[in-house]
OpenMM code with the backbone's topology and positions (N, CA, C; nanometers):
from openmm import Vec3, app, unit

residues = "UNK UNK UNK UNK UNK UNK UNK UNK UNK UNK UNK UNK UNK UNK UNK UNK UNK UNK UNK UNK UNK UNK UNK UNK UNK UNK UNK UNK UNK UNK UNK UNK UNK UNK UNK UNK UNK UNK UNK UNK UNK UNK UNK UNK UNK UNK UNK UNK UNK UNK UNK UNK UNK UNK UNK UNK UNK UNK UNK UNK UNK UNK UNK UNK UNK UNK UNK UNK UNK UNK UNK UNK UNK UNK UNK UNK UNK UNK UNK UNK UNK UNK UNK UNK UNK UNK UNK UNK UNK UNK UNK UNK UNK UNK UNK UNK UNK UNK UNK UNK UNK UNK UNK UNK UNK UNK UNK UNK UNK UNK UNK UNK UNK UNK UNK UNK UNK".split()
positions = [
    Vec3(-0.7925, -2.7719, 3.5849),
    Vec3(-0.8297, -2.6357, 3.5849),
    Vec3(-0.7082, -2.5554, 3.5152),
    Vec3(-0.7522, -2.4886, 3.4180),
    Vec3(-0.6545, -2.3876, 3.3377),
    Vec3(-0.6785, -2.2485, 3.3557),
    Vec3(-0.5742, -2.1737, 3.3554),
    Vec3(-0.5996, -2.0259, 3.3673),
    Vec3(-0.5301, -1.9663, 3.2556),
    Vec3(-0.5838, -1.8690, 3.1859),
    Vec3(-0.5376, -1.8130, 3.0624),
    Vec3(-0.4510, -1.6926, 3.0960),
    Vec3(-0.3290, -1.7048, 3.0717),
    Vec3(-0.2358, -1.5843, 3.0902),
    Vec3(-0.2894, -1.4586, 3.0307),
    Vec3(-0.2741, -1.3565, 3.1214),
    Vec3(-0.3245, -1.2210, 3.0990),
    Vec3(-0.2008, -1.1374, 3.0611),
    Vec3(-0.2065, -1.0852, 2.9443),
    Vec3(-0.0962, -0.9770, 2.9000),
    Vec3(-0.0962, -0.8771, 3.0102),
    Vec3(0.0192, -0.8363, 3.0724),
    Vec3(0.0511, -0.7320, 3.1682),
    Vec3(0.0237, -0.5864, 3.1140),
    Vec3(0.0229, -0.5624, 2.9904),
    Vec3(-0.0221, -0.4403, 2.9365),
    Vec3(-0.1704, -0.4258, 2.9352),
    Vec3(-0.2471, -0.5331, 2.9254),
    Vec3(-0.3921, -0.5236, 2.9579),
    Vec3(-0.4350, -0.4924, 3.0791),
    Vec3(-0.3465, -0.5512, 3.1838),
    Vec3(-0.3734, -0.5152, 3.3255),
    Vec3(-0.3382, -0.3498, 3.3491),
    Vec3(-0.2269, -0.3056, 3.3058),
    Vec3(-0.1895, -0.1733, 3.3229),
    Vec3(-0.2651, -0.0765, 3.2624),
    Vec3(-0.3134, -0.1086, 3.1388),
    Vec3(-0.3810, -0.0235, 3.0383),
    Vec3(-0.4983, -0.1058, 2.9921),
    Vec3(-0.6185, -0.0738, 3.0746),
    Vec3(-0.7364, -0.1687, 3.0308),
    Vec3(-0.7984, -0.1160, 2.9149),
    Vec3(-0.7709, -0.0051, 2.8771),
    Vec3(-0.8365, 0.0674, 2.7414),
    Vec3(-0.7583, 0.1506, 2.6883),
    Vec3(-0.7800, 0.2060, 2.5561),
    Vec3(-0.6946, 0.3045, 2.4759),
    Vec3(-0.6795, 0.4415, 2.5489),
    Vec3(-0.8160, 0.4867, 2.6299),
    Vec3(-0.7935, 0.5996, 2.6777),
    Vec3(-0.6965, 0.6255, 2.8063),
    Vec3(-0.6938, 0.4964, 2.8826),
    Vec3(-0.5950, 0.4714, 2.9774),
    Vec3(-0.4465, 0.4761, 2.9314),
    Vec3(-0.4226, 0.4124, 2.8168),
    Vec3(-0.3071, 0.4069, 2.7502),
    Vec3(-0.2460, 0.5318, 2.7025),
    Vec3(-0.3372, 0.6239, 2.6396),
    Vec3(-0.3139, 0.7484, 2.5877),
    Vec3(-0.2904, 0.8290, 2.7103),
    Vec3(-0.3530, 0.8353, 2.8164),
    Vec3(-0.3102, 0.9206, 2.9339),
    Vec3(-0.1797, 0.8972, 2.9873),
    Vec3(-0.1556, 0.7798, 2.9999),
    Vec3(-0.0192, 0.7344, 3.0412),
    Vec3(0.0901, 0.7845, 2.9491),
    Vec3(0.0774, 0.7736, 2.8095),
    Vec3(0.1663, 0.8288, 2.7217),
    Vec3(0.1946, 0.9491, 2.7268),
    Vec3(0.0771, 1.0242, 2.7376),
    Vec3(0.0890, 1.1893, 2.7419),
    Vec3(0.1483, 1.2462, 2.8993),
    Vec3(0.1284, 1.1624, 2.9951),
    Vec3(0.2301, 1.1554, 3.1303),
    Vec3(0.3582, 1.1574, 3.1071),
    Vec3(0.3931, 1.0648, 3.0396),
    Vec3(0.5300, 1.0265, 3.0246),
    Vec3(0.5946, 1.1297, 2.9274),
    Vec3(0.5339, 1.1898, 2.8323),
    Vec3(0.5745, 1.2796, 2.7390),
    Vec3(0.6189, 1.3780, 2.8109),
    Vec3(0.5139, 1.4407, 2.9150),
    Vec3(0.5277, 1.5714, 2.9846),
    Vec3(0.6508, 1.5507, 3.0945),
    Vec3(0.6502, 1.4292, 3.1614),
    Vec3(0.7772, 1.3967, 3.2578),
    Vec3(0.8864, 1.4129, 3.1921),
    Vec3(0.8912, 1.3850, 3.0554),
    Vec3(1.0365, 1.3810, 2.9850),
    Vec3(1.0550, 1.5149, 2.9268),
    Vec3(0.9674, 1.6187, 2.9134),
    Vec3(0.9831, 1.7651, 2.8760),
    Vec3(0.9525, 1.7852, 2.7275),
    Vec3(0.8607, 1.6914, 2.6779),
    Vec3(0.8051, 1.6925, 2.5441),
    Vec3(0.6860, 1.7860, 2.5346),
    Vec3(0.6758, 1.8717, 2.4630),
    Vec3(0.5541, 1.9582, 2.4127),
    Vec3(0.4555, 1.8358, 2.3397),
    Vec3(0.3418, 1.8472, 2.3568),
    Vec3(0.2427, 1.7401, 2.2847),
    Vec3(0.1101, 1.8121, 2.2336),
    Vec3(0.0596, 1.7311, 2.1396),
    Vec3(-0.0555, 1.7858, 2.1010),
    Vec3(-0.1396, 1.6330, 2.0766),
    Vec3(-0.2322, 1.6358, 2.1309),
    Vec3(-0.3280, 1.5083, 2.1228),
    Vec3(-0.4596, 1.5291, 2.0497),
    Vec3(-0.4941, 1.4589, 1.9564),
    Vec3(-0.5948, 1.4712, 1.8807),
    Vec3(-0.7018, 1.4151, 1.9582),
    Vec3(-0.8458, 1.4690, 1.9991),
    Vec3(-0.9306, 1.3988, 2.0534),
    Vec3(-1.0620, 1.4199, 1.9665),
    Vec3(-1.1589, 1.3499, 2.0092),
    Vec3(-1.2865, 1.3303, 1.9439),
    Vec3(-1.3596, 1.4672, 1.9928),
    Vec3(-1.3988, 1.5490, 1.9109),
    Vec3(-1.4859, 1.6746, 1.9256),
    Vec3(-1.6092, 1.6666, 1.8746),
    Vec3(-1.7087, 1.7150, 1.9629),
    Vec3(-1.8382, 1.7206, 1.9105),
    Vec3(-1.8676, 1.8036, 1.7968),
    Vec3(-1.8064, 1.8940, 1.7658),
    Vec3(-1.8082, 2.0050, 1.6719),
    Vec3(-1.7393, 1.9651, 1.5456),
    Vec3(-1.7938, 1.9013, 1.4171),
    Vec3(-1.7263, 1.8621, 1.3147),
    Vec3(-1.6462, 1.9582, 1.2505),
    Vec3(-1.6748, 2.0911, 1.2746),
    Vec3(-1.5972, 2.1943, 1.1849),
    Vec3(-1.4777, 2.1954, 1.2606),
    Vec3(-1.4439, 2.1645, 1.3805),
    Vec3(-1.3147, 2.1763, 1.4584),
    Vec3(-1.2325, 2.0412, 1.4655),
    Vec3(-1.2647, 1.9515, 1.4038),
    Vec3(-1.2137, 1.8266, 1.3905),
    Vec3(-1.0885, 1.8324, 1.3127),
    Vec3(-0.9854, 1.7495, 1.3448),
    Vec3(-0.8721, 1.7163, 1.2580),
    Vec3(-0.9075, 1.6477, 1.1318),
    Vec3(-0.7927, 1.6302, 1.0377),
    Vec3(-0.8544, 1.5617, 0.9127),
    Vec3(-0.8409, 1.4038, 0.9618),
    Vec3(-0.9418, 1.3352, 0.8732),
    Vec3(-0.9511, 1.2103, 0.9135),
    Vec3(-0.8289, 1.1219, 0.8926),
    Vec3(-0.8071, 1.0301, 1.0021),
    Vec3(-0.6781, 0.9746, 0.9814),
    Vec3(-0.5484, 1.0350, 1.0492),
    Vec3(-0.5461, 1.1691, 1.0804),
    Vec3(-0.4255, 1.2271, 1.1358),
    Vec3(-0.3829, 1.1519, 1.2437),
    Vec3(-0.2580, 1.1184, 1.2853),
    Vec3(-0.2272, 1.0585, 1.4011),
    Vec3(-0.2586, 1.1199, 1.5564),
    Vec3(-0.2891, 1.0238, 1.6327),
    Vec3(-0.3368, 1.0654, 1.7567),
    Vec3(-0.2604, 1.1656, 1.8401),
    Vec3(-0.1224, 1.1522, 1.8089),
    Vec3(-0.0360, 1.2054, 1.8984),
    Vec3(0.0902, 1.2751, 1.8318),
    Vec3(0.1092, 1.4142, 1.8618),
    Vec3(0.2351, 1.4851, 1.7852),
    Vec3(0.3149, 1.5001, 1.9135),
    Vec3(0.4345, 1.4946, 1.9404),
    Vec3(0.5352, 1.5475, 2.0478),
    Vec3(0.6363, 1.5954, 1.9759),
    Vec3(0.7112, 1.7019, 2.0626),
    Vec3(0.8430, 1.7819, 2.0088),
    Vec3(0.9206, 1.8093, 2.1286),
    Vec3(1.0549, 1.7948, 2.0899),
    Vec3(1.1385, 1.8260, 2.2057),
    Vec3(1.2618, 1.8552, 2.1567),
    Vec3(1.3142, 1.9757, 2.1627),
    Vec3(1.4592, 2.0051, 2.0865),
    Vec3(1.4436, 1.9959, 1.9666),
    Vec3(1.5402, 1.9119, 1.9081),
    Vec3(1.5474, 1.8934, 1.7514),
    Vec3(1.4492, 1.7475, 1.7186),
    Vec3(1.3927, 1.7228, 1.8000),
    Vec3(1.3123, 1.5798, 1.7652),
    Vec3(1.1423, 1.6092, 1.7658),
    Vec3(1.0773, 1.5178, 1.6680),
    Vec3(0.9470, 1.5327, 1.6734),
    Vec3(0.8839, 1.3829, 1.6454),
    Vec3(0.7792, 1.3525, 1.7066),
    Vec3(0.7343, 1.1987, 1.6909),
    Vec3(0.5762, 1.2193, 1.6642),
    Vec3(0.5192, 1.1709, 1.5670),
    Vec3(0.3854, 1.1415, 1.5367),
    Vec3(0.3586, 0.9943, 1.5554),
    Vec3(0.2560, 0.9841, 1.6459),
    Vec3(0.2269, 0.8545, 1.6818),
    Vec3(0.0683, 0.8248, 1.6786),
    Vec3(0.0227, 0.7062, 1.6078),
    Vec3(-0.1052, 0.6610, 1.6242),
    Vec3(-0.1141, 0.5606, 1.7437),
    Vec3(-0.1922, 0.5750, 1.8279),
    Vec3(-0.2122, 0.5028, 1.9526),
    Vec3(-0.3226, 0.4195, 1.9410),
    Vec3(-0.2998, 0.2849, 1.9485),
    Vec3(-0.4049, 0.1768, 1.9365),
    Vec3(-0.4033, 0.0898, 2.0600),
    Vec3(-0.5002, 0.0238, 2.0783),
    Vec3(-0.5259, -0.0602, 2.1901),
    Vec3(-0.4496, -0.2111, 2.1425),
    Vec3(-0.4457, -0.2990, 2.2387),
    Vec3(-0.3883, -0.4357, 2.1927),
    Vec3(-0.4943, -0.5271, 2.1418),
    Vec3(-0.6209, -0.4980, 2.1343),
    Vec3(-0.7062, -0.5634, 2.0779),
    Vec3(-0.6891, -0.6247, 1.9455),
    Vec3(-0.7197, -0.7322, 1.8920),
    Vec3(-0.7087, -0.7495, 1.7500),
    Vec3(-0.7892, -0.6915, 1.6610),
    Vec3(-0.9026, -0.6380, 1.7099),
    Vec3(-0.9814, -0.5556, 1.6215),
    Vec3(-0.9229, -0.4058, 1.6193),
    Vec3(-0.8397, -0.3670, 1.6625),
    Vec3(-0.7726, -0.2215, 1.6617),
    Vec3(-0.6852, -0.2307, 1.5537),
    Vec3(-0.7260, -0.1926, 1.4168),
    Vec3(-0.6545, -0.1914, 1.3272),
    Vec3(-0.6419, -0.0391, 1.2584),
    Vec3(-0.5491, -0.0194, 1.1997),
    Vec3(-0.5415, 0.1092, 1.1106),
    Vec3(-0.6561, 0.1203, 1.0138),
    Vec3(-0.7089, 0.2544, 1.0166),
    Vec3(-0.8096, 0.2555, 0.9032),
    Vec3(-0.7339, 0.2989, 0.7732),
    Vec3(-0.7881, 0.2912, 0.6775),
    Vec3(-0.7429, 0.3320, 0.5324),
    Vec3(-0.6769, 0.4747, 0.5484),
    Vec3(-0.7498, 0.5704, 0.5950),
    Vec3(-0.7249, 0.7035, 0.6533),
    Vec3(-0.5910, 0.7216, 0.7176),
    Vec3(-0.5817, 0.6512, 0.8244),
    Vec3(-0.4735, 0.6378, 0.9092),
    Vec3(-0.3468, 0.5978, 0.8369),
    Vec3(-0.3354, 0.4854, 0.7696),
    Vec3(-0.2520, 0.4481, 0.6864),
    Vec3(-0.1819, 0.5524, 0.5726),
    Vec3(-0.2904, 0.6207, 0.5051),
    Vec3(-0.2581, 0.7199, 0.4039),
    Vec3(-0.1613, 0.8274, 0.4954),
    Vec3(-0.2259, 0.8667, 0.6004),
    Vec3(-0.1348, 0.9666, 0.6859),
    Vec3(-0.0153, 0.9245, 0.7294),
    Vec3(-0.0103, 0.8101, 0.7929),
    Vec3(0.1209, 0.7472, 0.8519),
    Vec3(0.2310, 0.7255, 0.7301),
    Vec3(0.1699, 0.6718, 0.6209),
    Vec3(0.2708, 0.6495, 0.4800),
    Vec3(0.3241, 0.7800, 0.4614),
    Vec3(0.2507, 0.8787, 0.4462),
    Vec3(0.3026, 1.0160, 0.4024),
    Vec3(0.3965, 1.0542, 0.4964),
    Vec3(0.3577, 1.0669, 0.6229),
    Vec3(0.4511, 1.0989, 0.7324),
    Vec3(0.6044, 1.0325, 0.7299),
    Vec3(0.5890, 0.9120, 0.6961),
    Vec3(0.6950, 0.8064, 0.7005),
    Vec3(0.8025, 0.8416, 0.5847),
    Vec3(0.7081, 0.8806, 0.4860),
    Vec3(0.8222, 0.9256, 0.3309),
    Vec3(0.8800, 1.0524, 0.3940),
    Vec3(0.8313, 1.1535, 0.4726),
    Vec3(0.8868, 1.2838, 0.4866),
    Vec3(1.0113, 1.2383, 0.6179),
    Vec3(0.9595, 1.1387, 0.6961),
    Vec3(1.0753, 1.1060, 0.8068),
    Vec3(1.1887, 1.0367, 0.7263),
    Vec3(1.1871, 0.9961, 0.6328),
    Vec3(1.2798, 0.9331, 0.5669),
    Vec3(1.4037, 1.0354, 0.5353),
    Vec3(1.3565, 1.1667, 0.4973),
    Vec3(1.4577, 1.2766, 0.4544),
    Vec3(1.4625, 1.3860, 0.5788),
    Vec3(1.4307, 1.3485, 0.6824),
    Vec3(1.4134, 1.4406, 0.8082),
    Vec3(1.5000, 1.3915, 0.9261),
    Vec3(1.6147, 1.4680, 0.9511),
    Vec3(1.6516, 1.4244, 1.0988),
    Vec3(1.5589, 1.4427, 1.2107),
    Vec3(1.5644, 1.3617, 1.2983),
    Vec3(1.4770, 1.3899, 1.4257),
    Vec3(1.3494, 1.3751, 1.4046),
    Vec3(1.2795, 1.3173, 1.2856),
    Vec3(1.1362, 1.2906, 1.2877),
    Vec3(1.1103, 1.1469, 1.2972),
    Vec3(1.0357, 1.0990, 1.3814),
    Vec3(0.9978, 0.9651, 1.3638),
    Vec3(0.8292, 0.9513, 1.3707),
    Vec3(0.7965, 0.8252, 1.3219),
    Vec3(0.6419, 0.7857, 1.2989),
    Vec3(0.6300, 0.6622, 1.3486),
    Vec3(0.5255, 0.6400, 1.4439),
    Vec3(0.4988, 0.5174, 1.5091),
    Vec3(0.3709, 0.4830, 1.5159),
    Vec3(0.3297, 0.3484, 1.5235),
    Vec3(0.1997, 0.2988, 1.5765),
    Vec3(0.2270, 0.2264, 1.7082),
    Vec3(0.1924, 0.2945, 1.8223),
    Vec3(0.2294, 0.2497, 1.9565),
    Vec3(0.1007, 0.1917, 2.0128),
    Vec3(0.1191, 0.0614, 2.0778),
    Vec3(0.0349, -0.0205, 2.1573),
    Vec3(0.0866, -0.0261, 2.2958),
    Vec3(-0.0091, -0.0655, 2.3961),
    Vec3(0.0134, -0.0843, 2.5521),
    Vec3(0.1439, -0.1881, 2.5383),
    Vec3(0.1371, -0.2816, 2.4631),
    Vec3(0.2466, -0.3942, 2.4711),
    Vec3(0.3931, -0.3212, 2.4377),
    Vec3(0.3954, -0.2096, 2.3695),
    Vec3(0.5038, -0.1212, 2.3565),
    Vec3(0.5795, -0.0385, 2.4538),
    Vec3(0.4820, -0.0195, 2.5661),
    Vec3(0.5132, 0.0856, 2.6714),
    Vec3(0.6640, 0.1207, 2.7205),
    Vec3(0.7254, 0.0021, 2.7426),
    Vec3(0.8622, -0.0095, 2.7758),
    Vec3(0.9309, 0.0731, 2.6611),
    Vec3(0.9298, 0.0351, 2.5303),
    Vec3(0.9867, 0.0954, 2.4088),
    Vec3(0.9484, 0.2341, 2.4074),
    Vec3(0.8243, 0.2671, 2.4442),
    Vec3(0.7812, 0.4236, 2.4200),
    Vec3(0.8512, 0.5007, 2.5086),
    Vec3(0.8711, 0.4552, 2.6427),
    Vec3(0.9264, 0.5267, 2.7460),
    Vec3(1.0754, 0.5541, 2.7070),
    Vec3(1.1718, 0.4325, 2.6501),
    Vec3(1.2866, 0.4526, 2.6088),
    Vec3(1.2935, 0.5550, 2.4772),
    Vec3(1.2118, 0.5670, 2.4012),
    Vec3(1.2088, 0.6580, 2.2869),
    Vec3(1.2115, 0.8010, 2.3483),
    Vec3(1.0790, 0.8155, 2.4256),
    Vec3(1.0722, 0.9676, 2.4773),
    Vec3(1.1938, 1.0193, 2.5861),
    Vec3(1.2591, 0.8976, 2.6261),
    Vec3(1.3830, 0.9470, 2.7259),
    Vec3(1.4925, 0.9875, 2.6468),
    Vec3(1.5054, 0.9518, 2.5235),
    Vec3(1.6367, 0.9795, 2.4246),
    Vec3(1.6436, 1.1130, 2.4082),
    Vec3(1.7608, 1.1770, 2.3850),
    Vec3(1.8066, 1.2894, 2.3673),
    Vec3(1.7896, 1.3237, 2.2057),
] * unit.nanometer
topology = app.Topology()
chain = topology.addChain("A")
for resn in residues:
    res = topology.addResidue(resn, chain)
    for name in ("N", "CA", "C"):
        topology.addAtom(name, app.Element.getBySymbol(name[0]), res)
């Protein structure tokens, strides 16, 4: 009899919605202001295609993060790559600005990043 090892991140965050919820809670607990892009039914009110899921700001720091599940099929879209590449270019010249793709397996590192001053 064999048992497949289950990634602890999958147990903690069974889907991207739960992962996103927990990242937002952690950001709030650490005093970050945040804006989360969410799917809206009205196309006229949607963000630009590919814009990162999360923007947080605190003090002199800002973070743009695309949130993805740990599923192998959860890949960046071409529009997401364009946005992230553009933001990374700006971040190269901006103190306090960071850009990430965060997945549930990264949760401990996410908490550490959000705890930094």
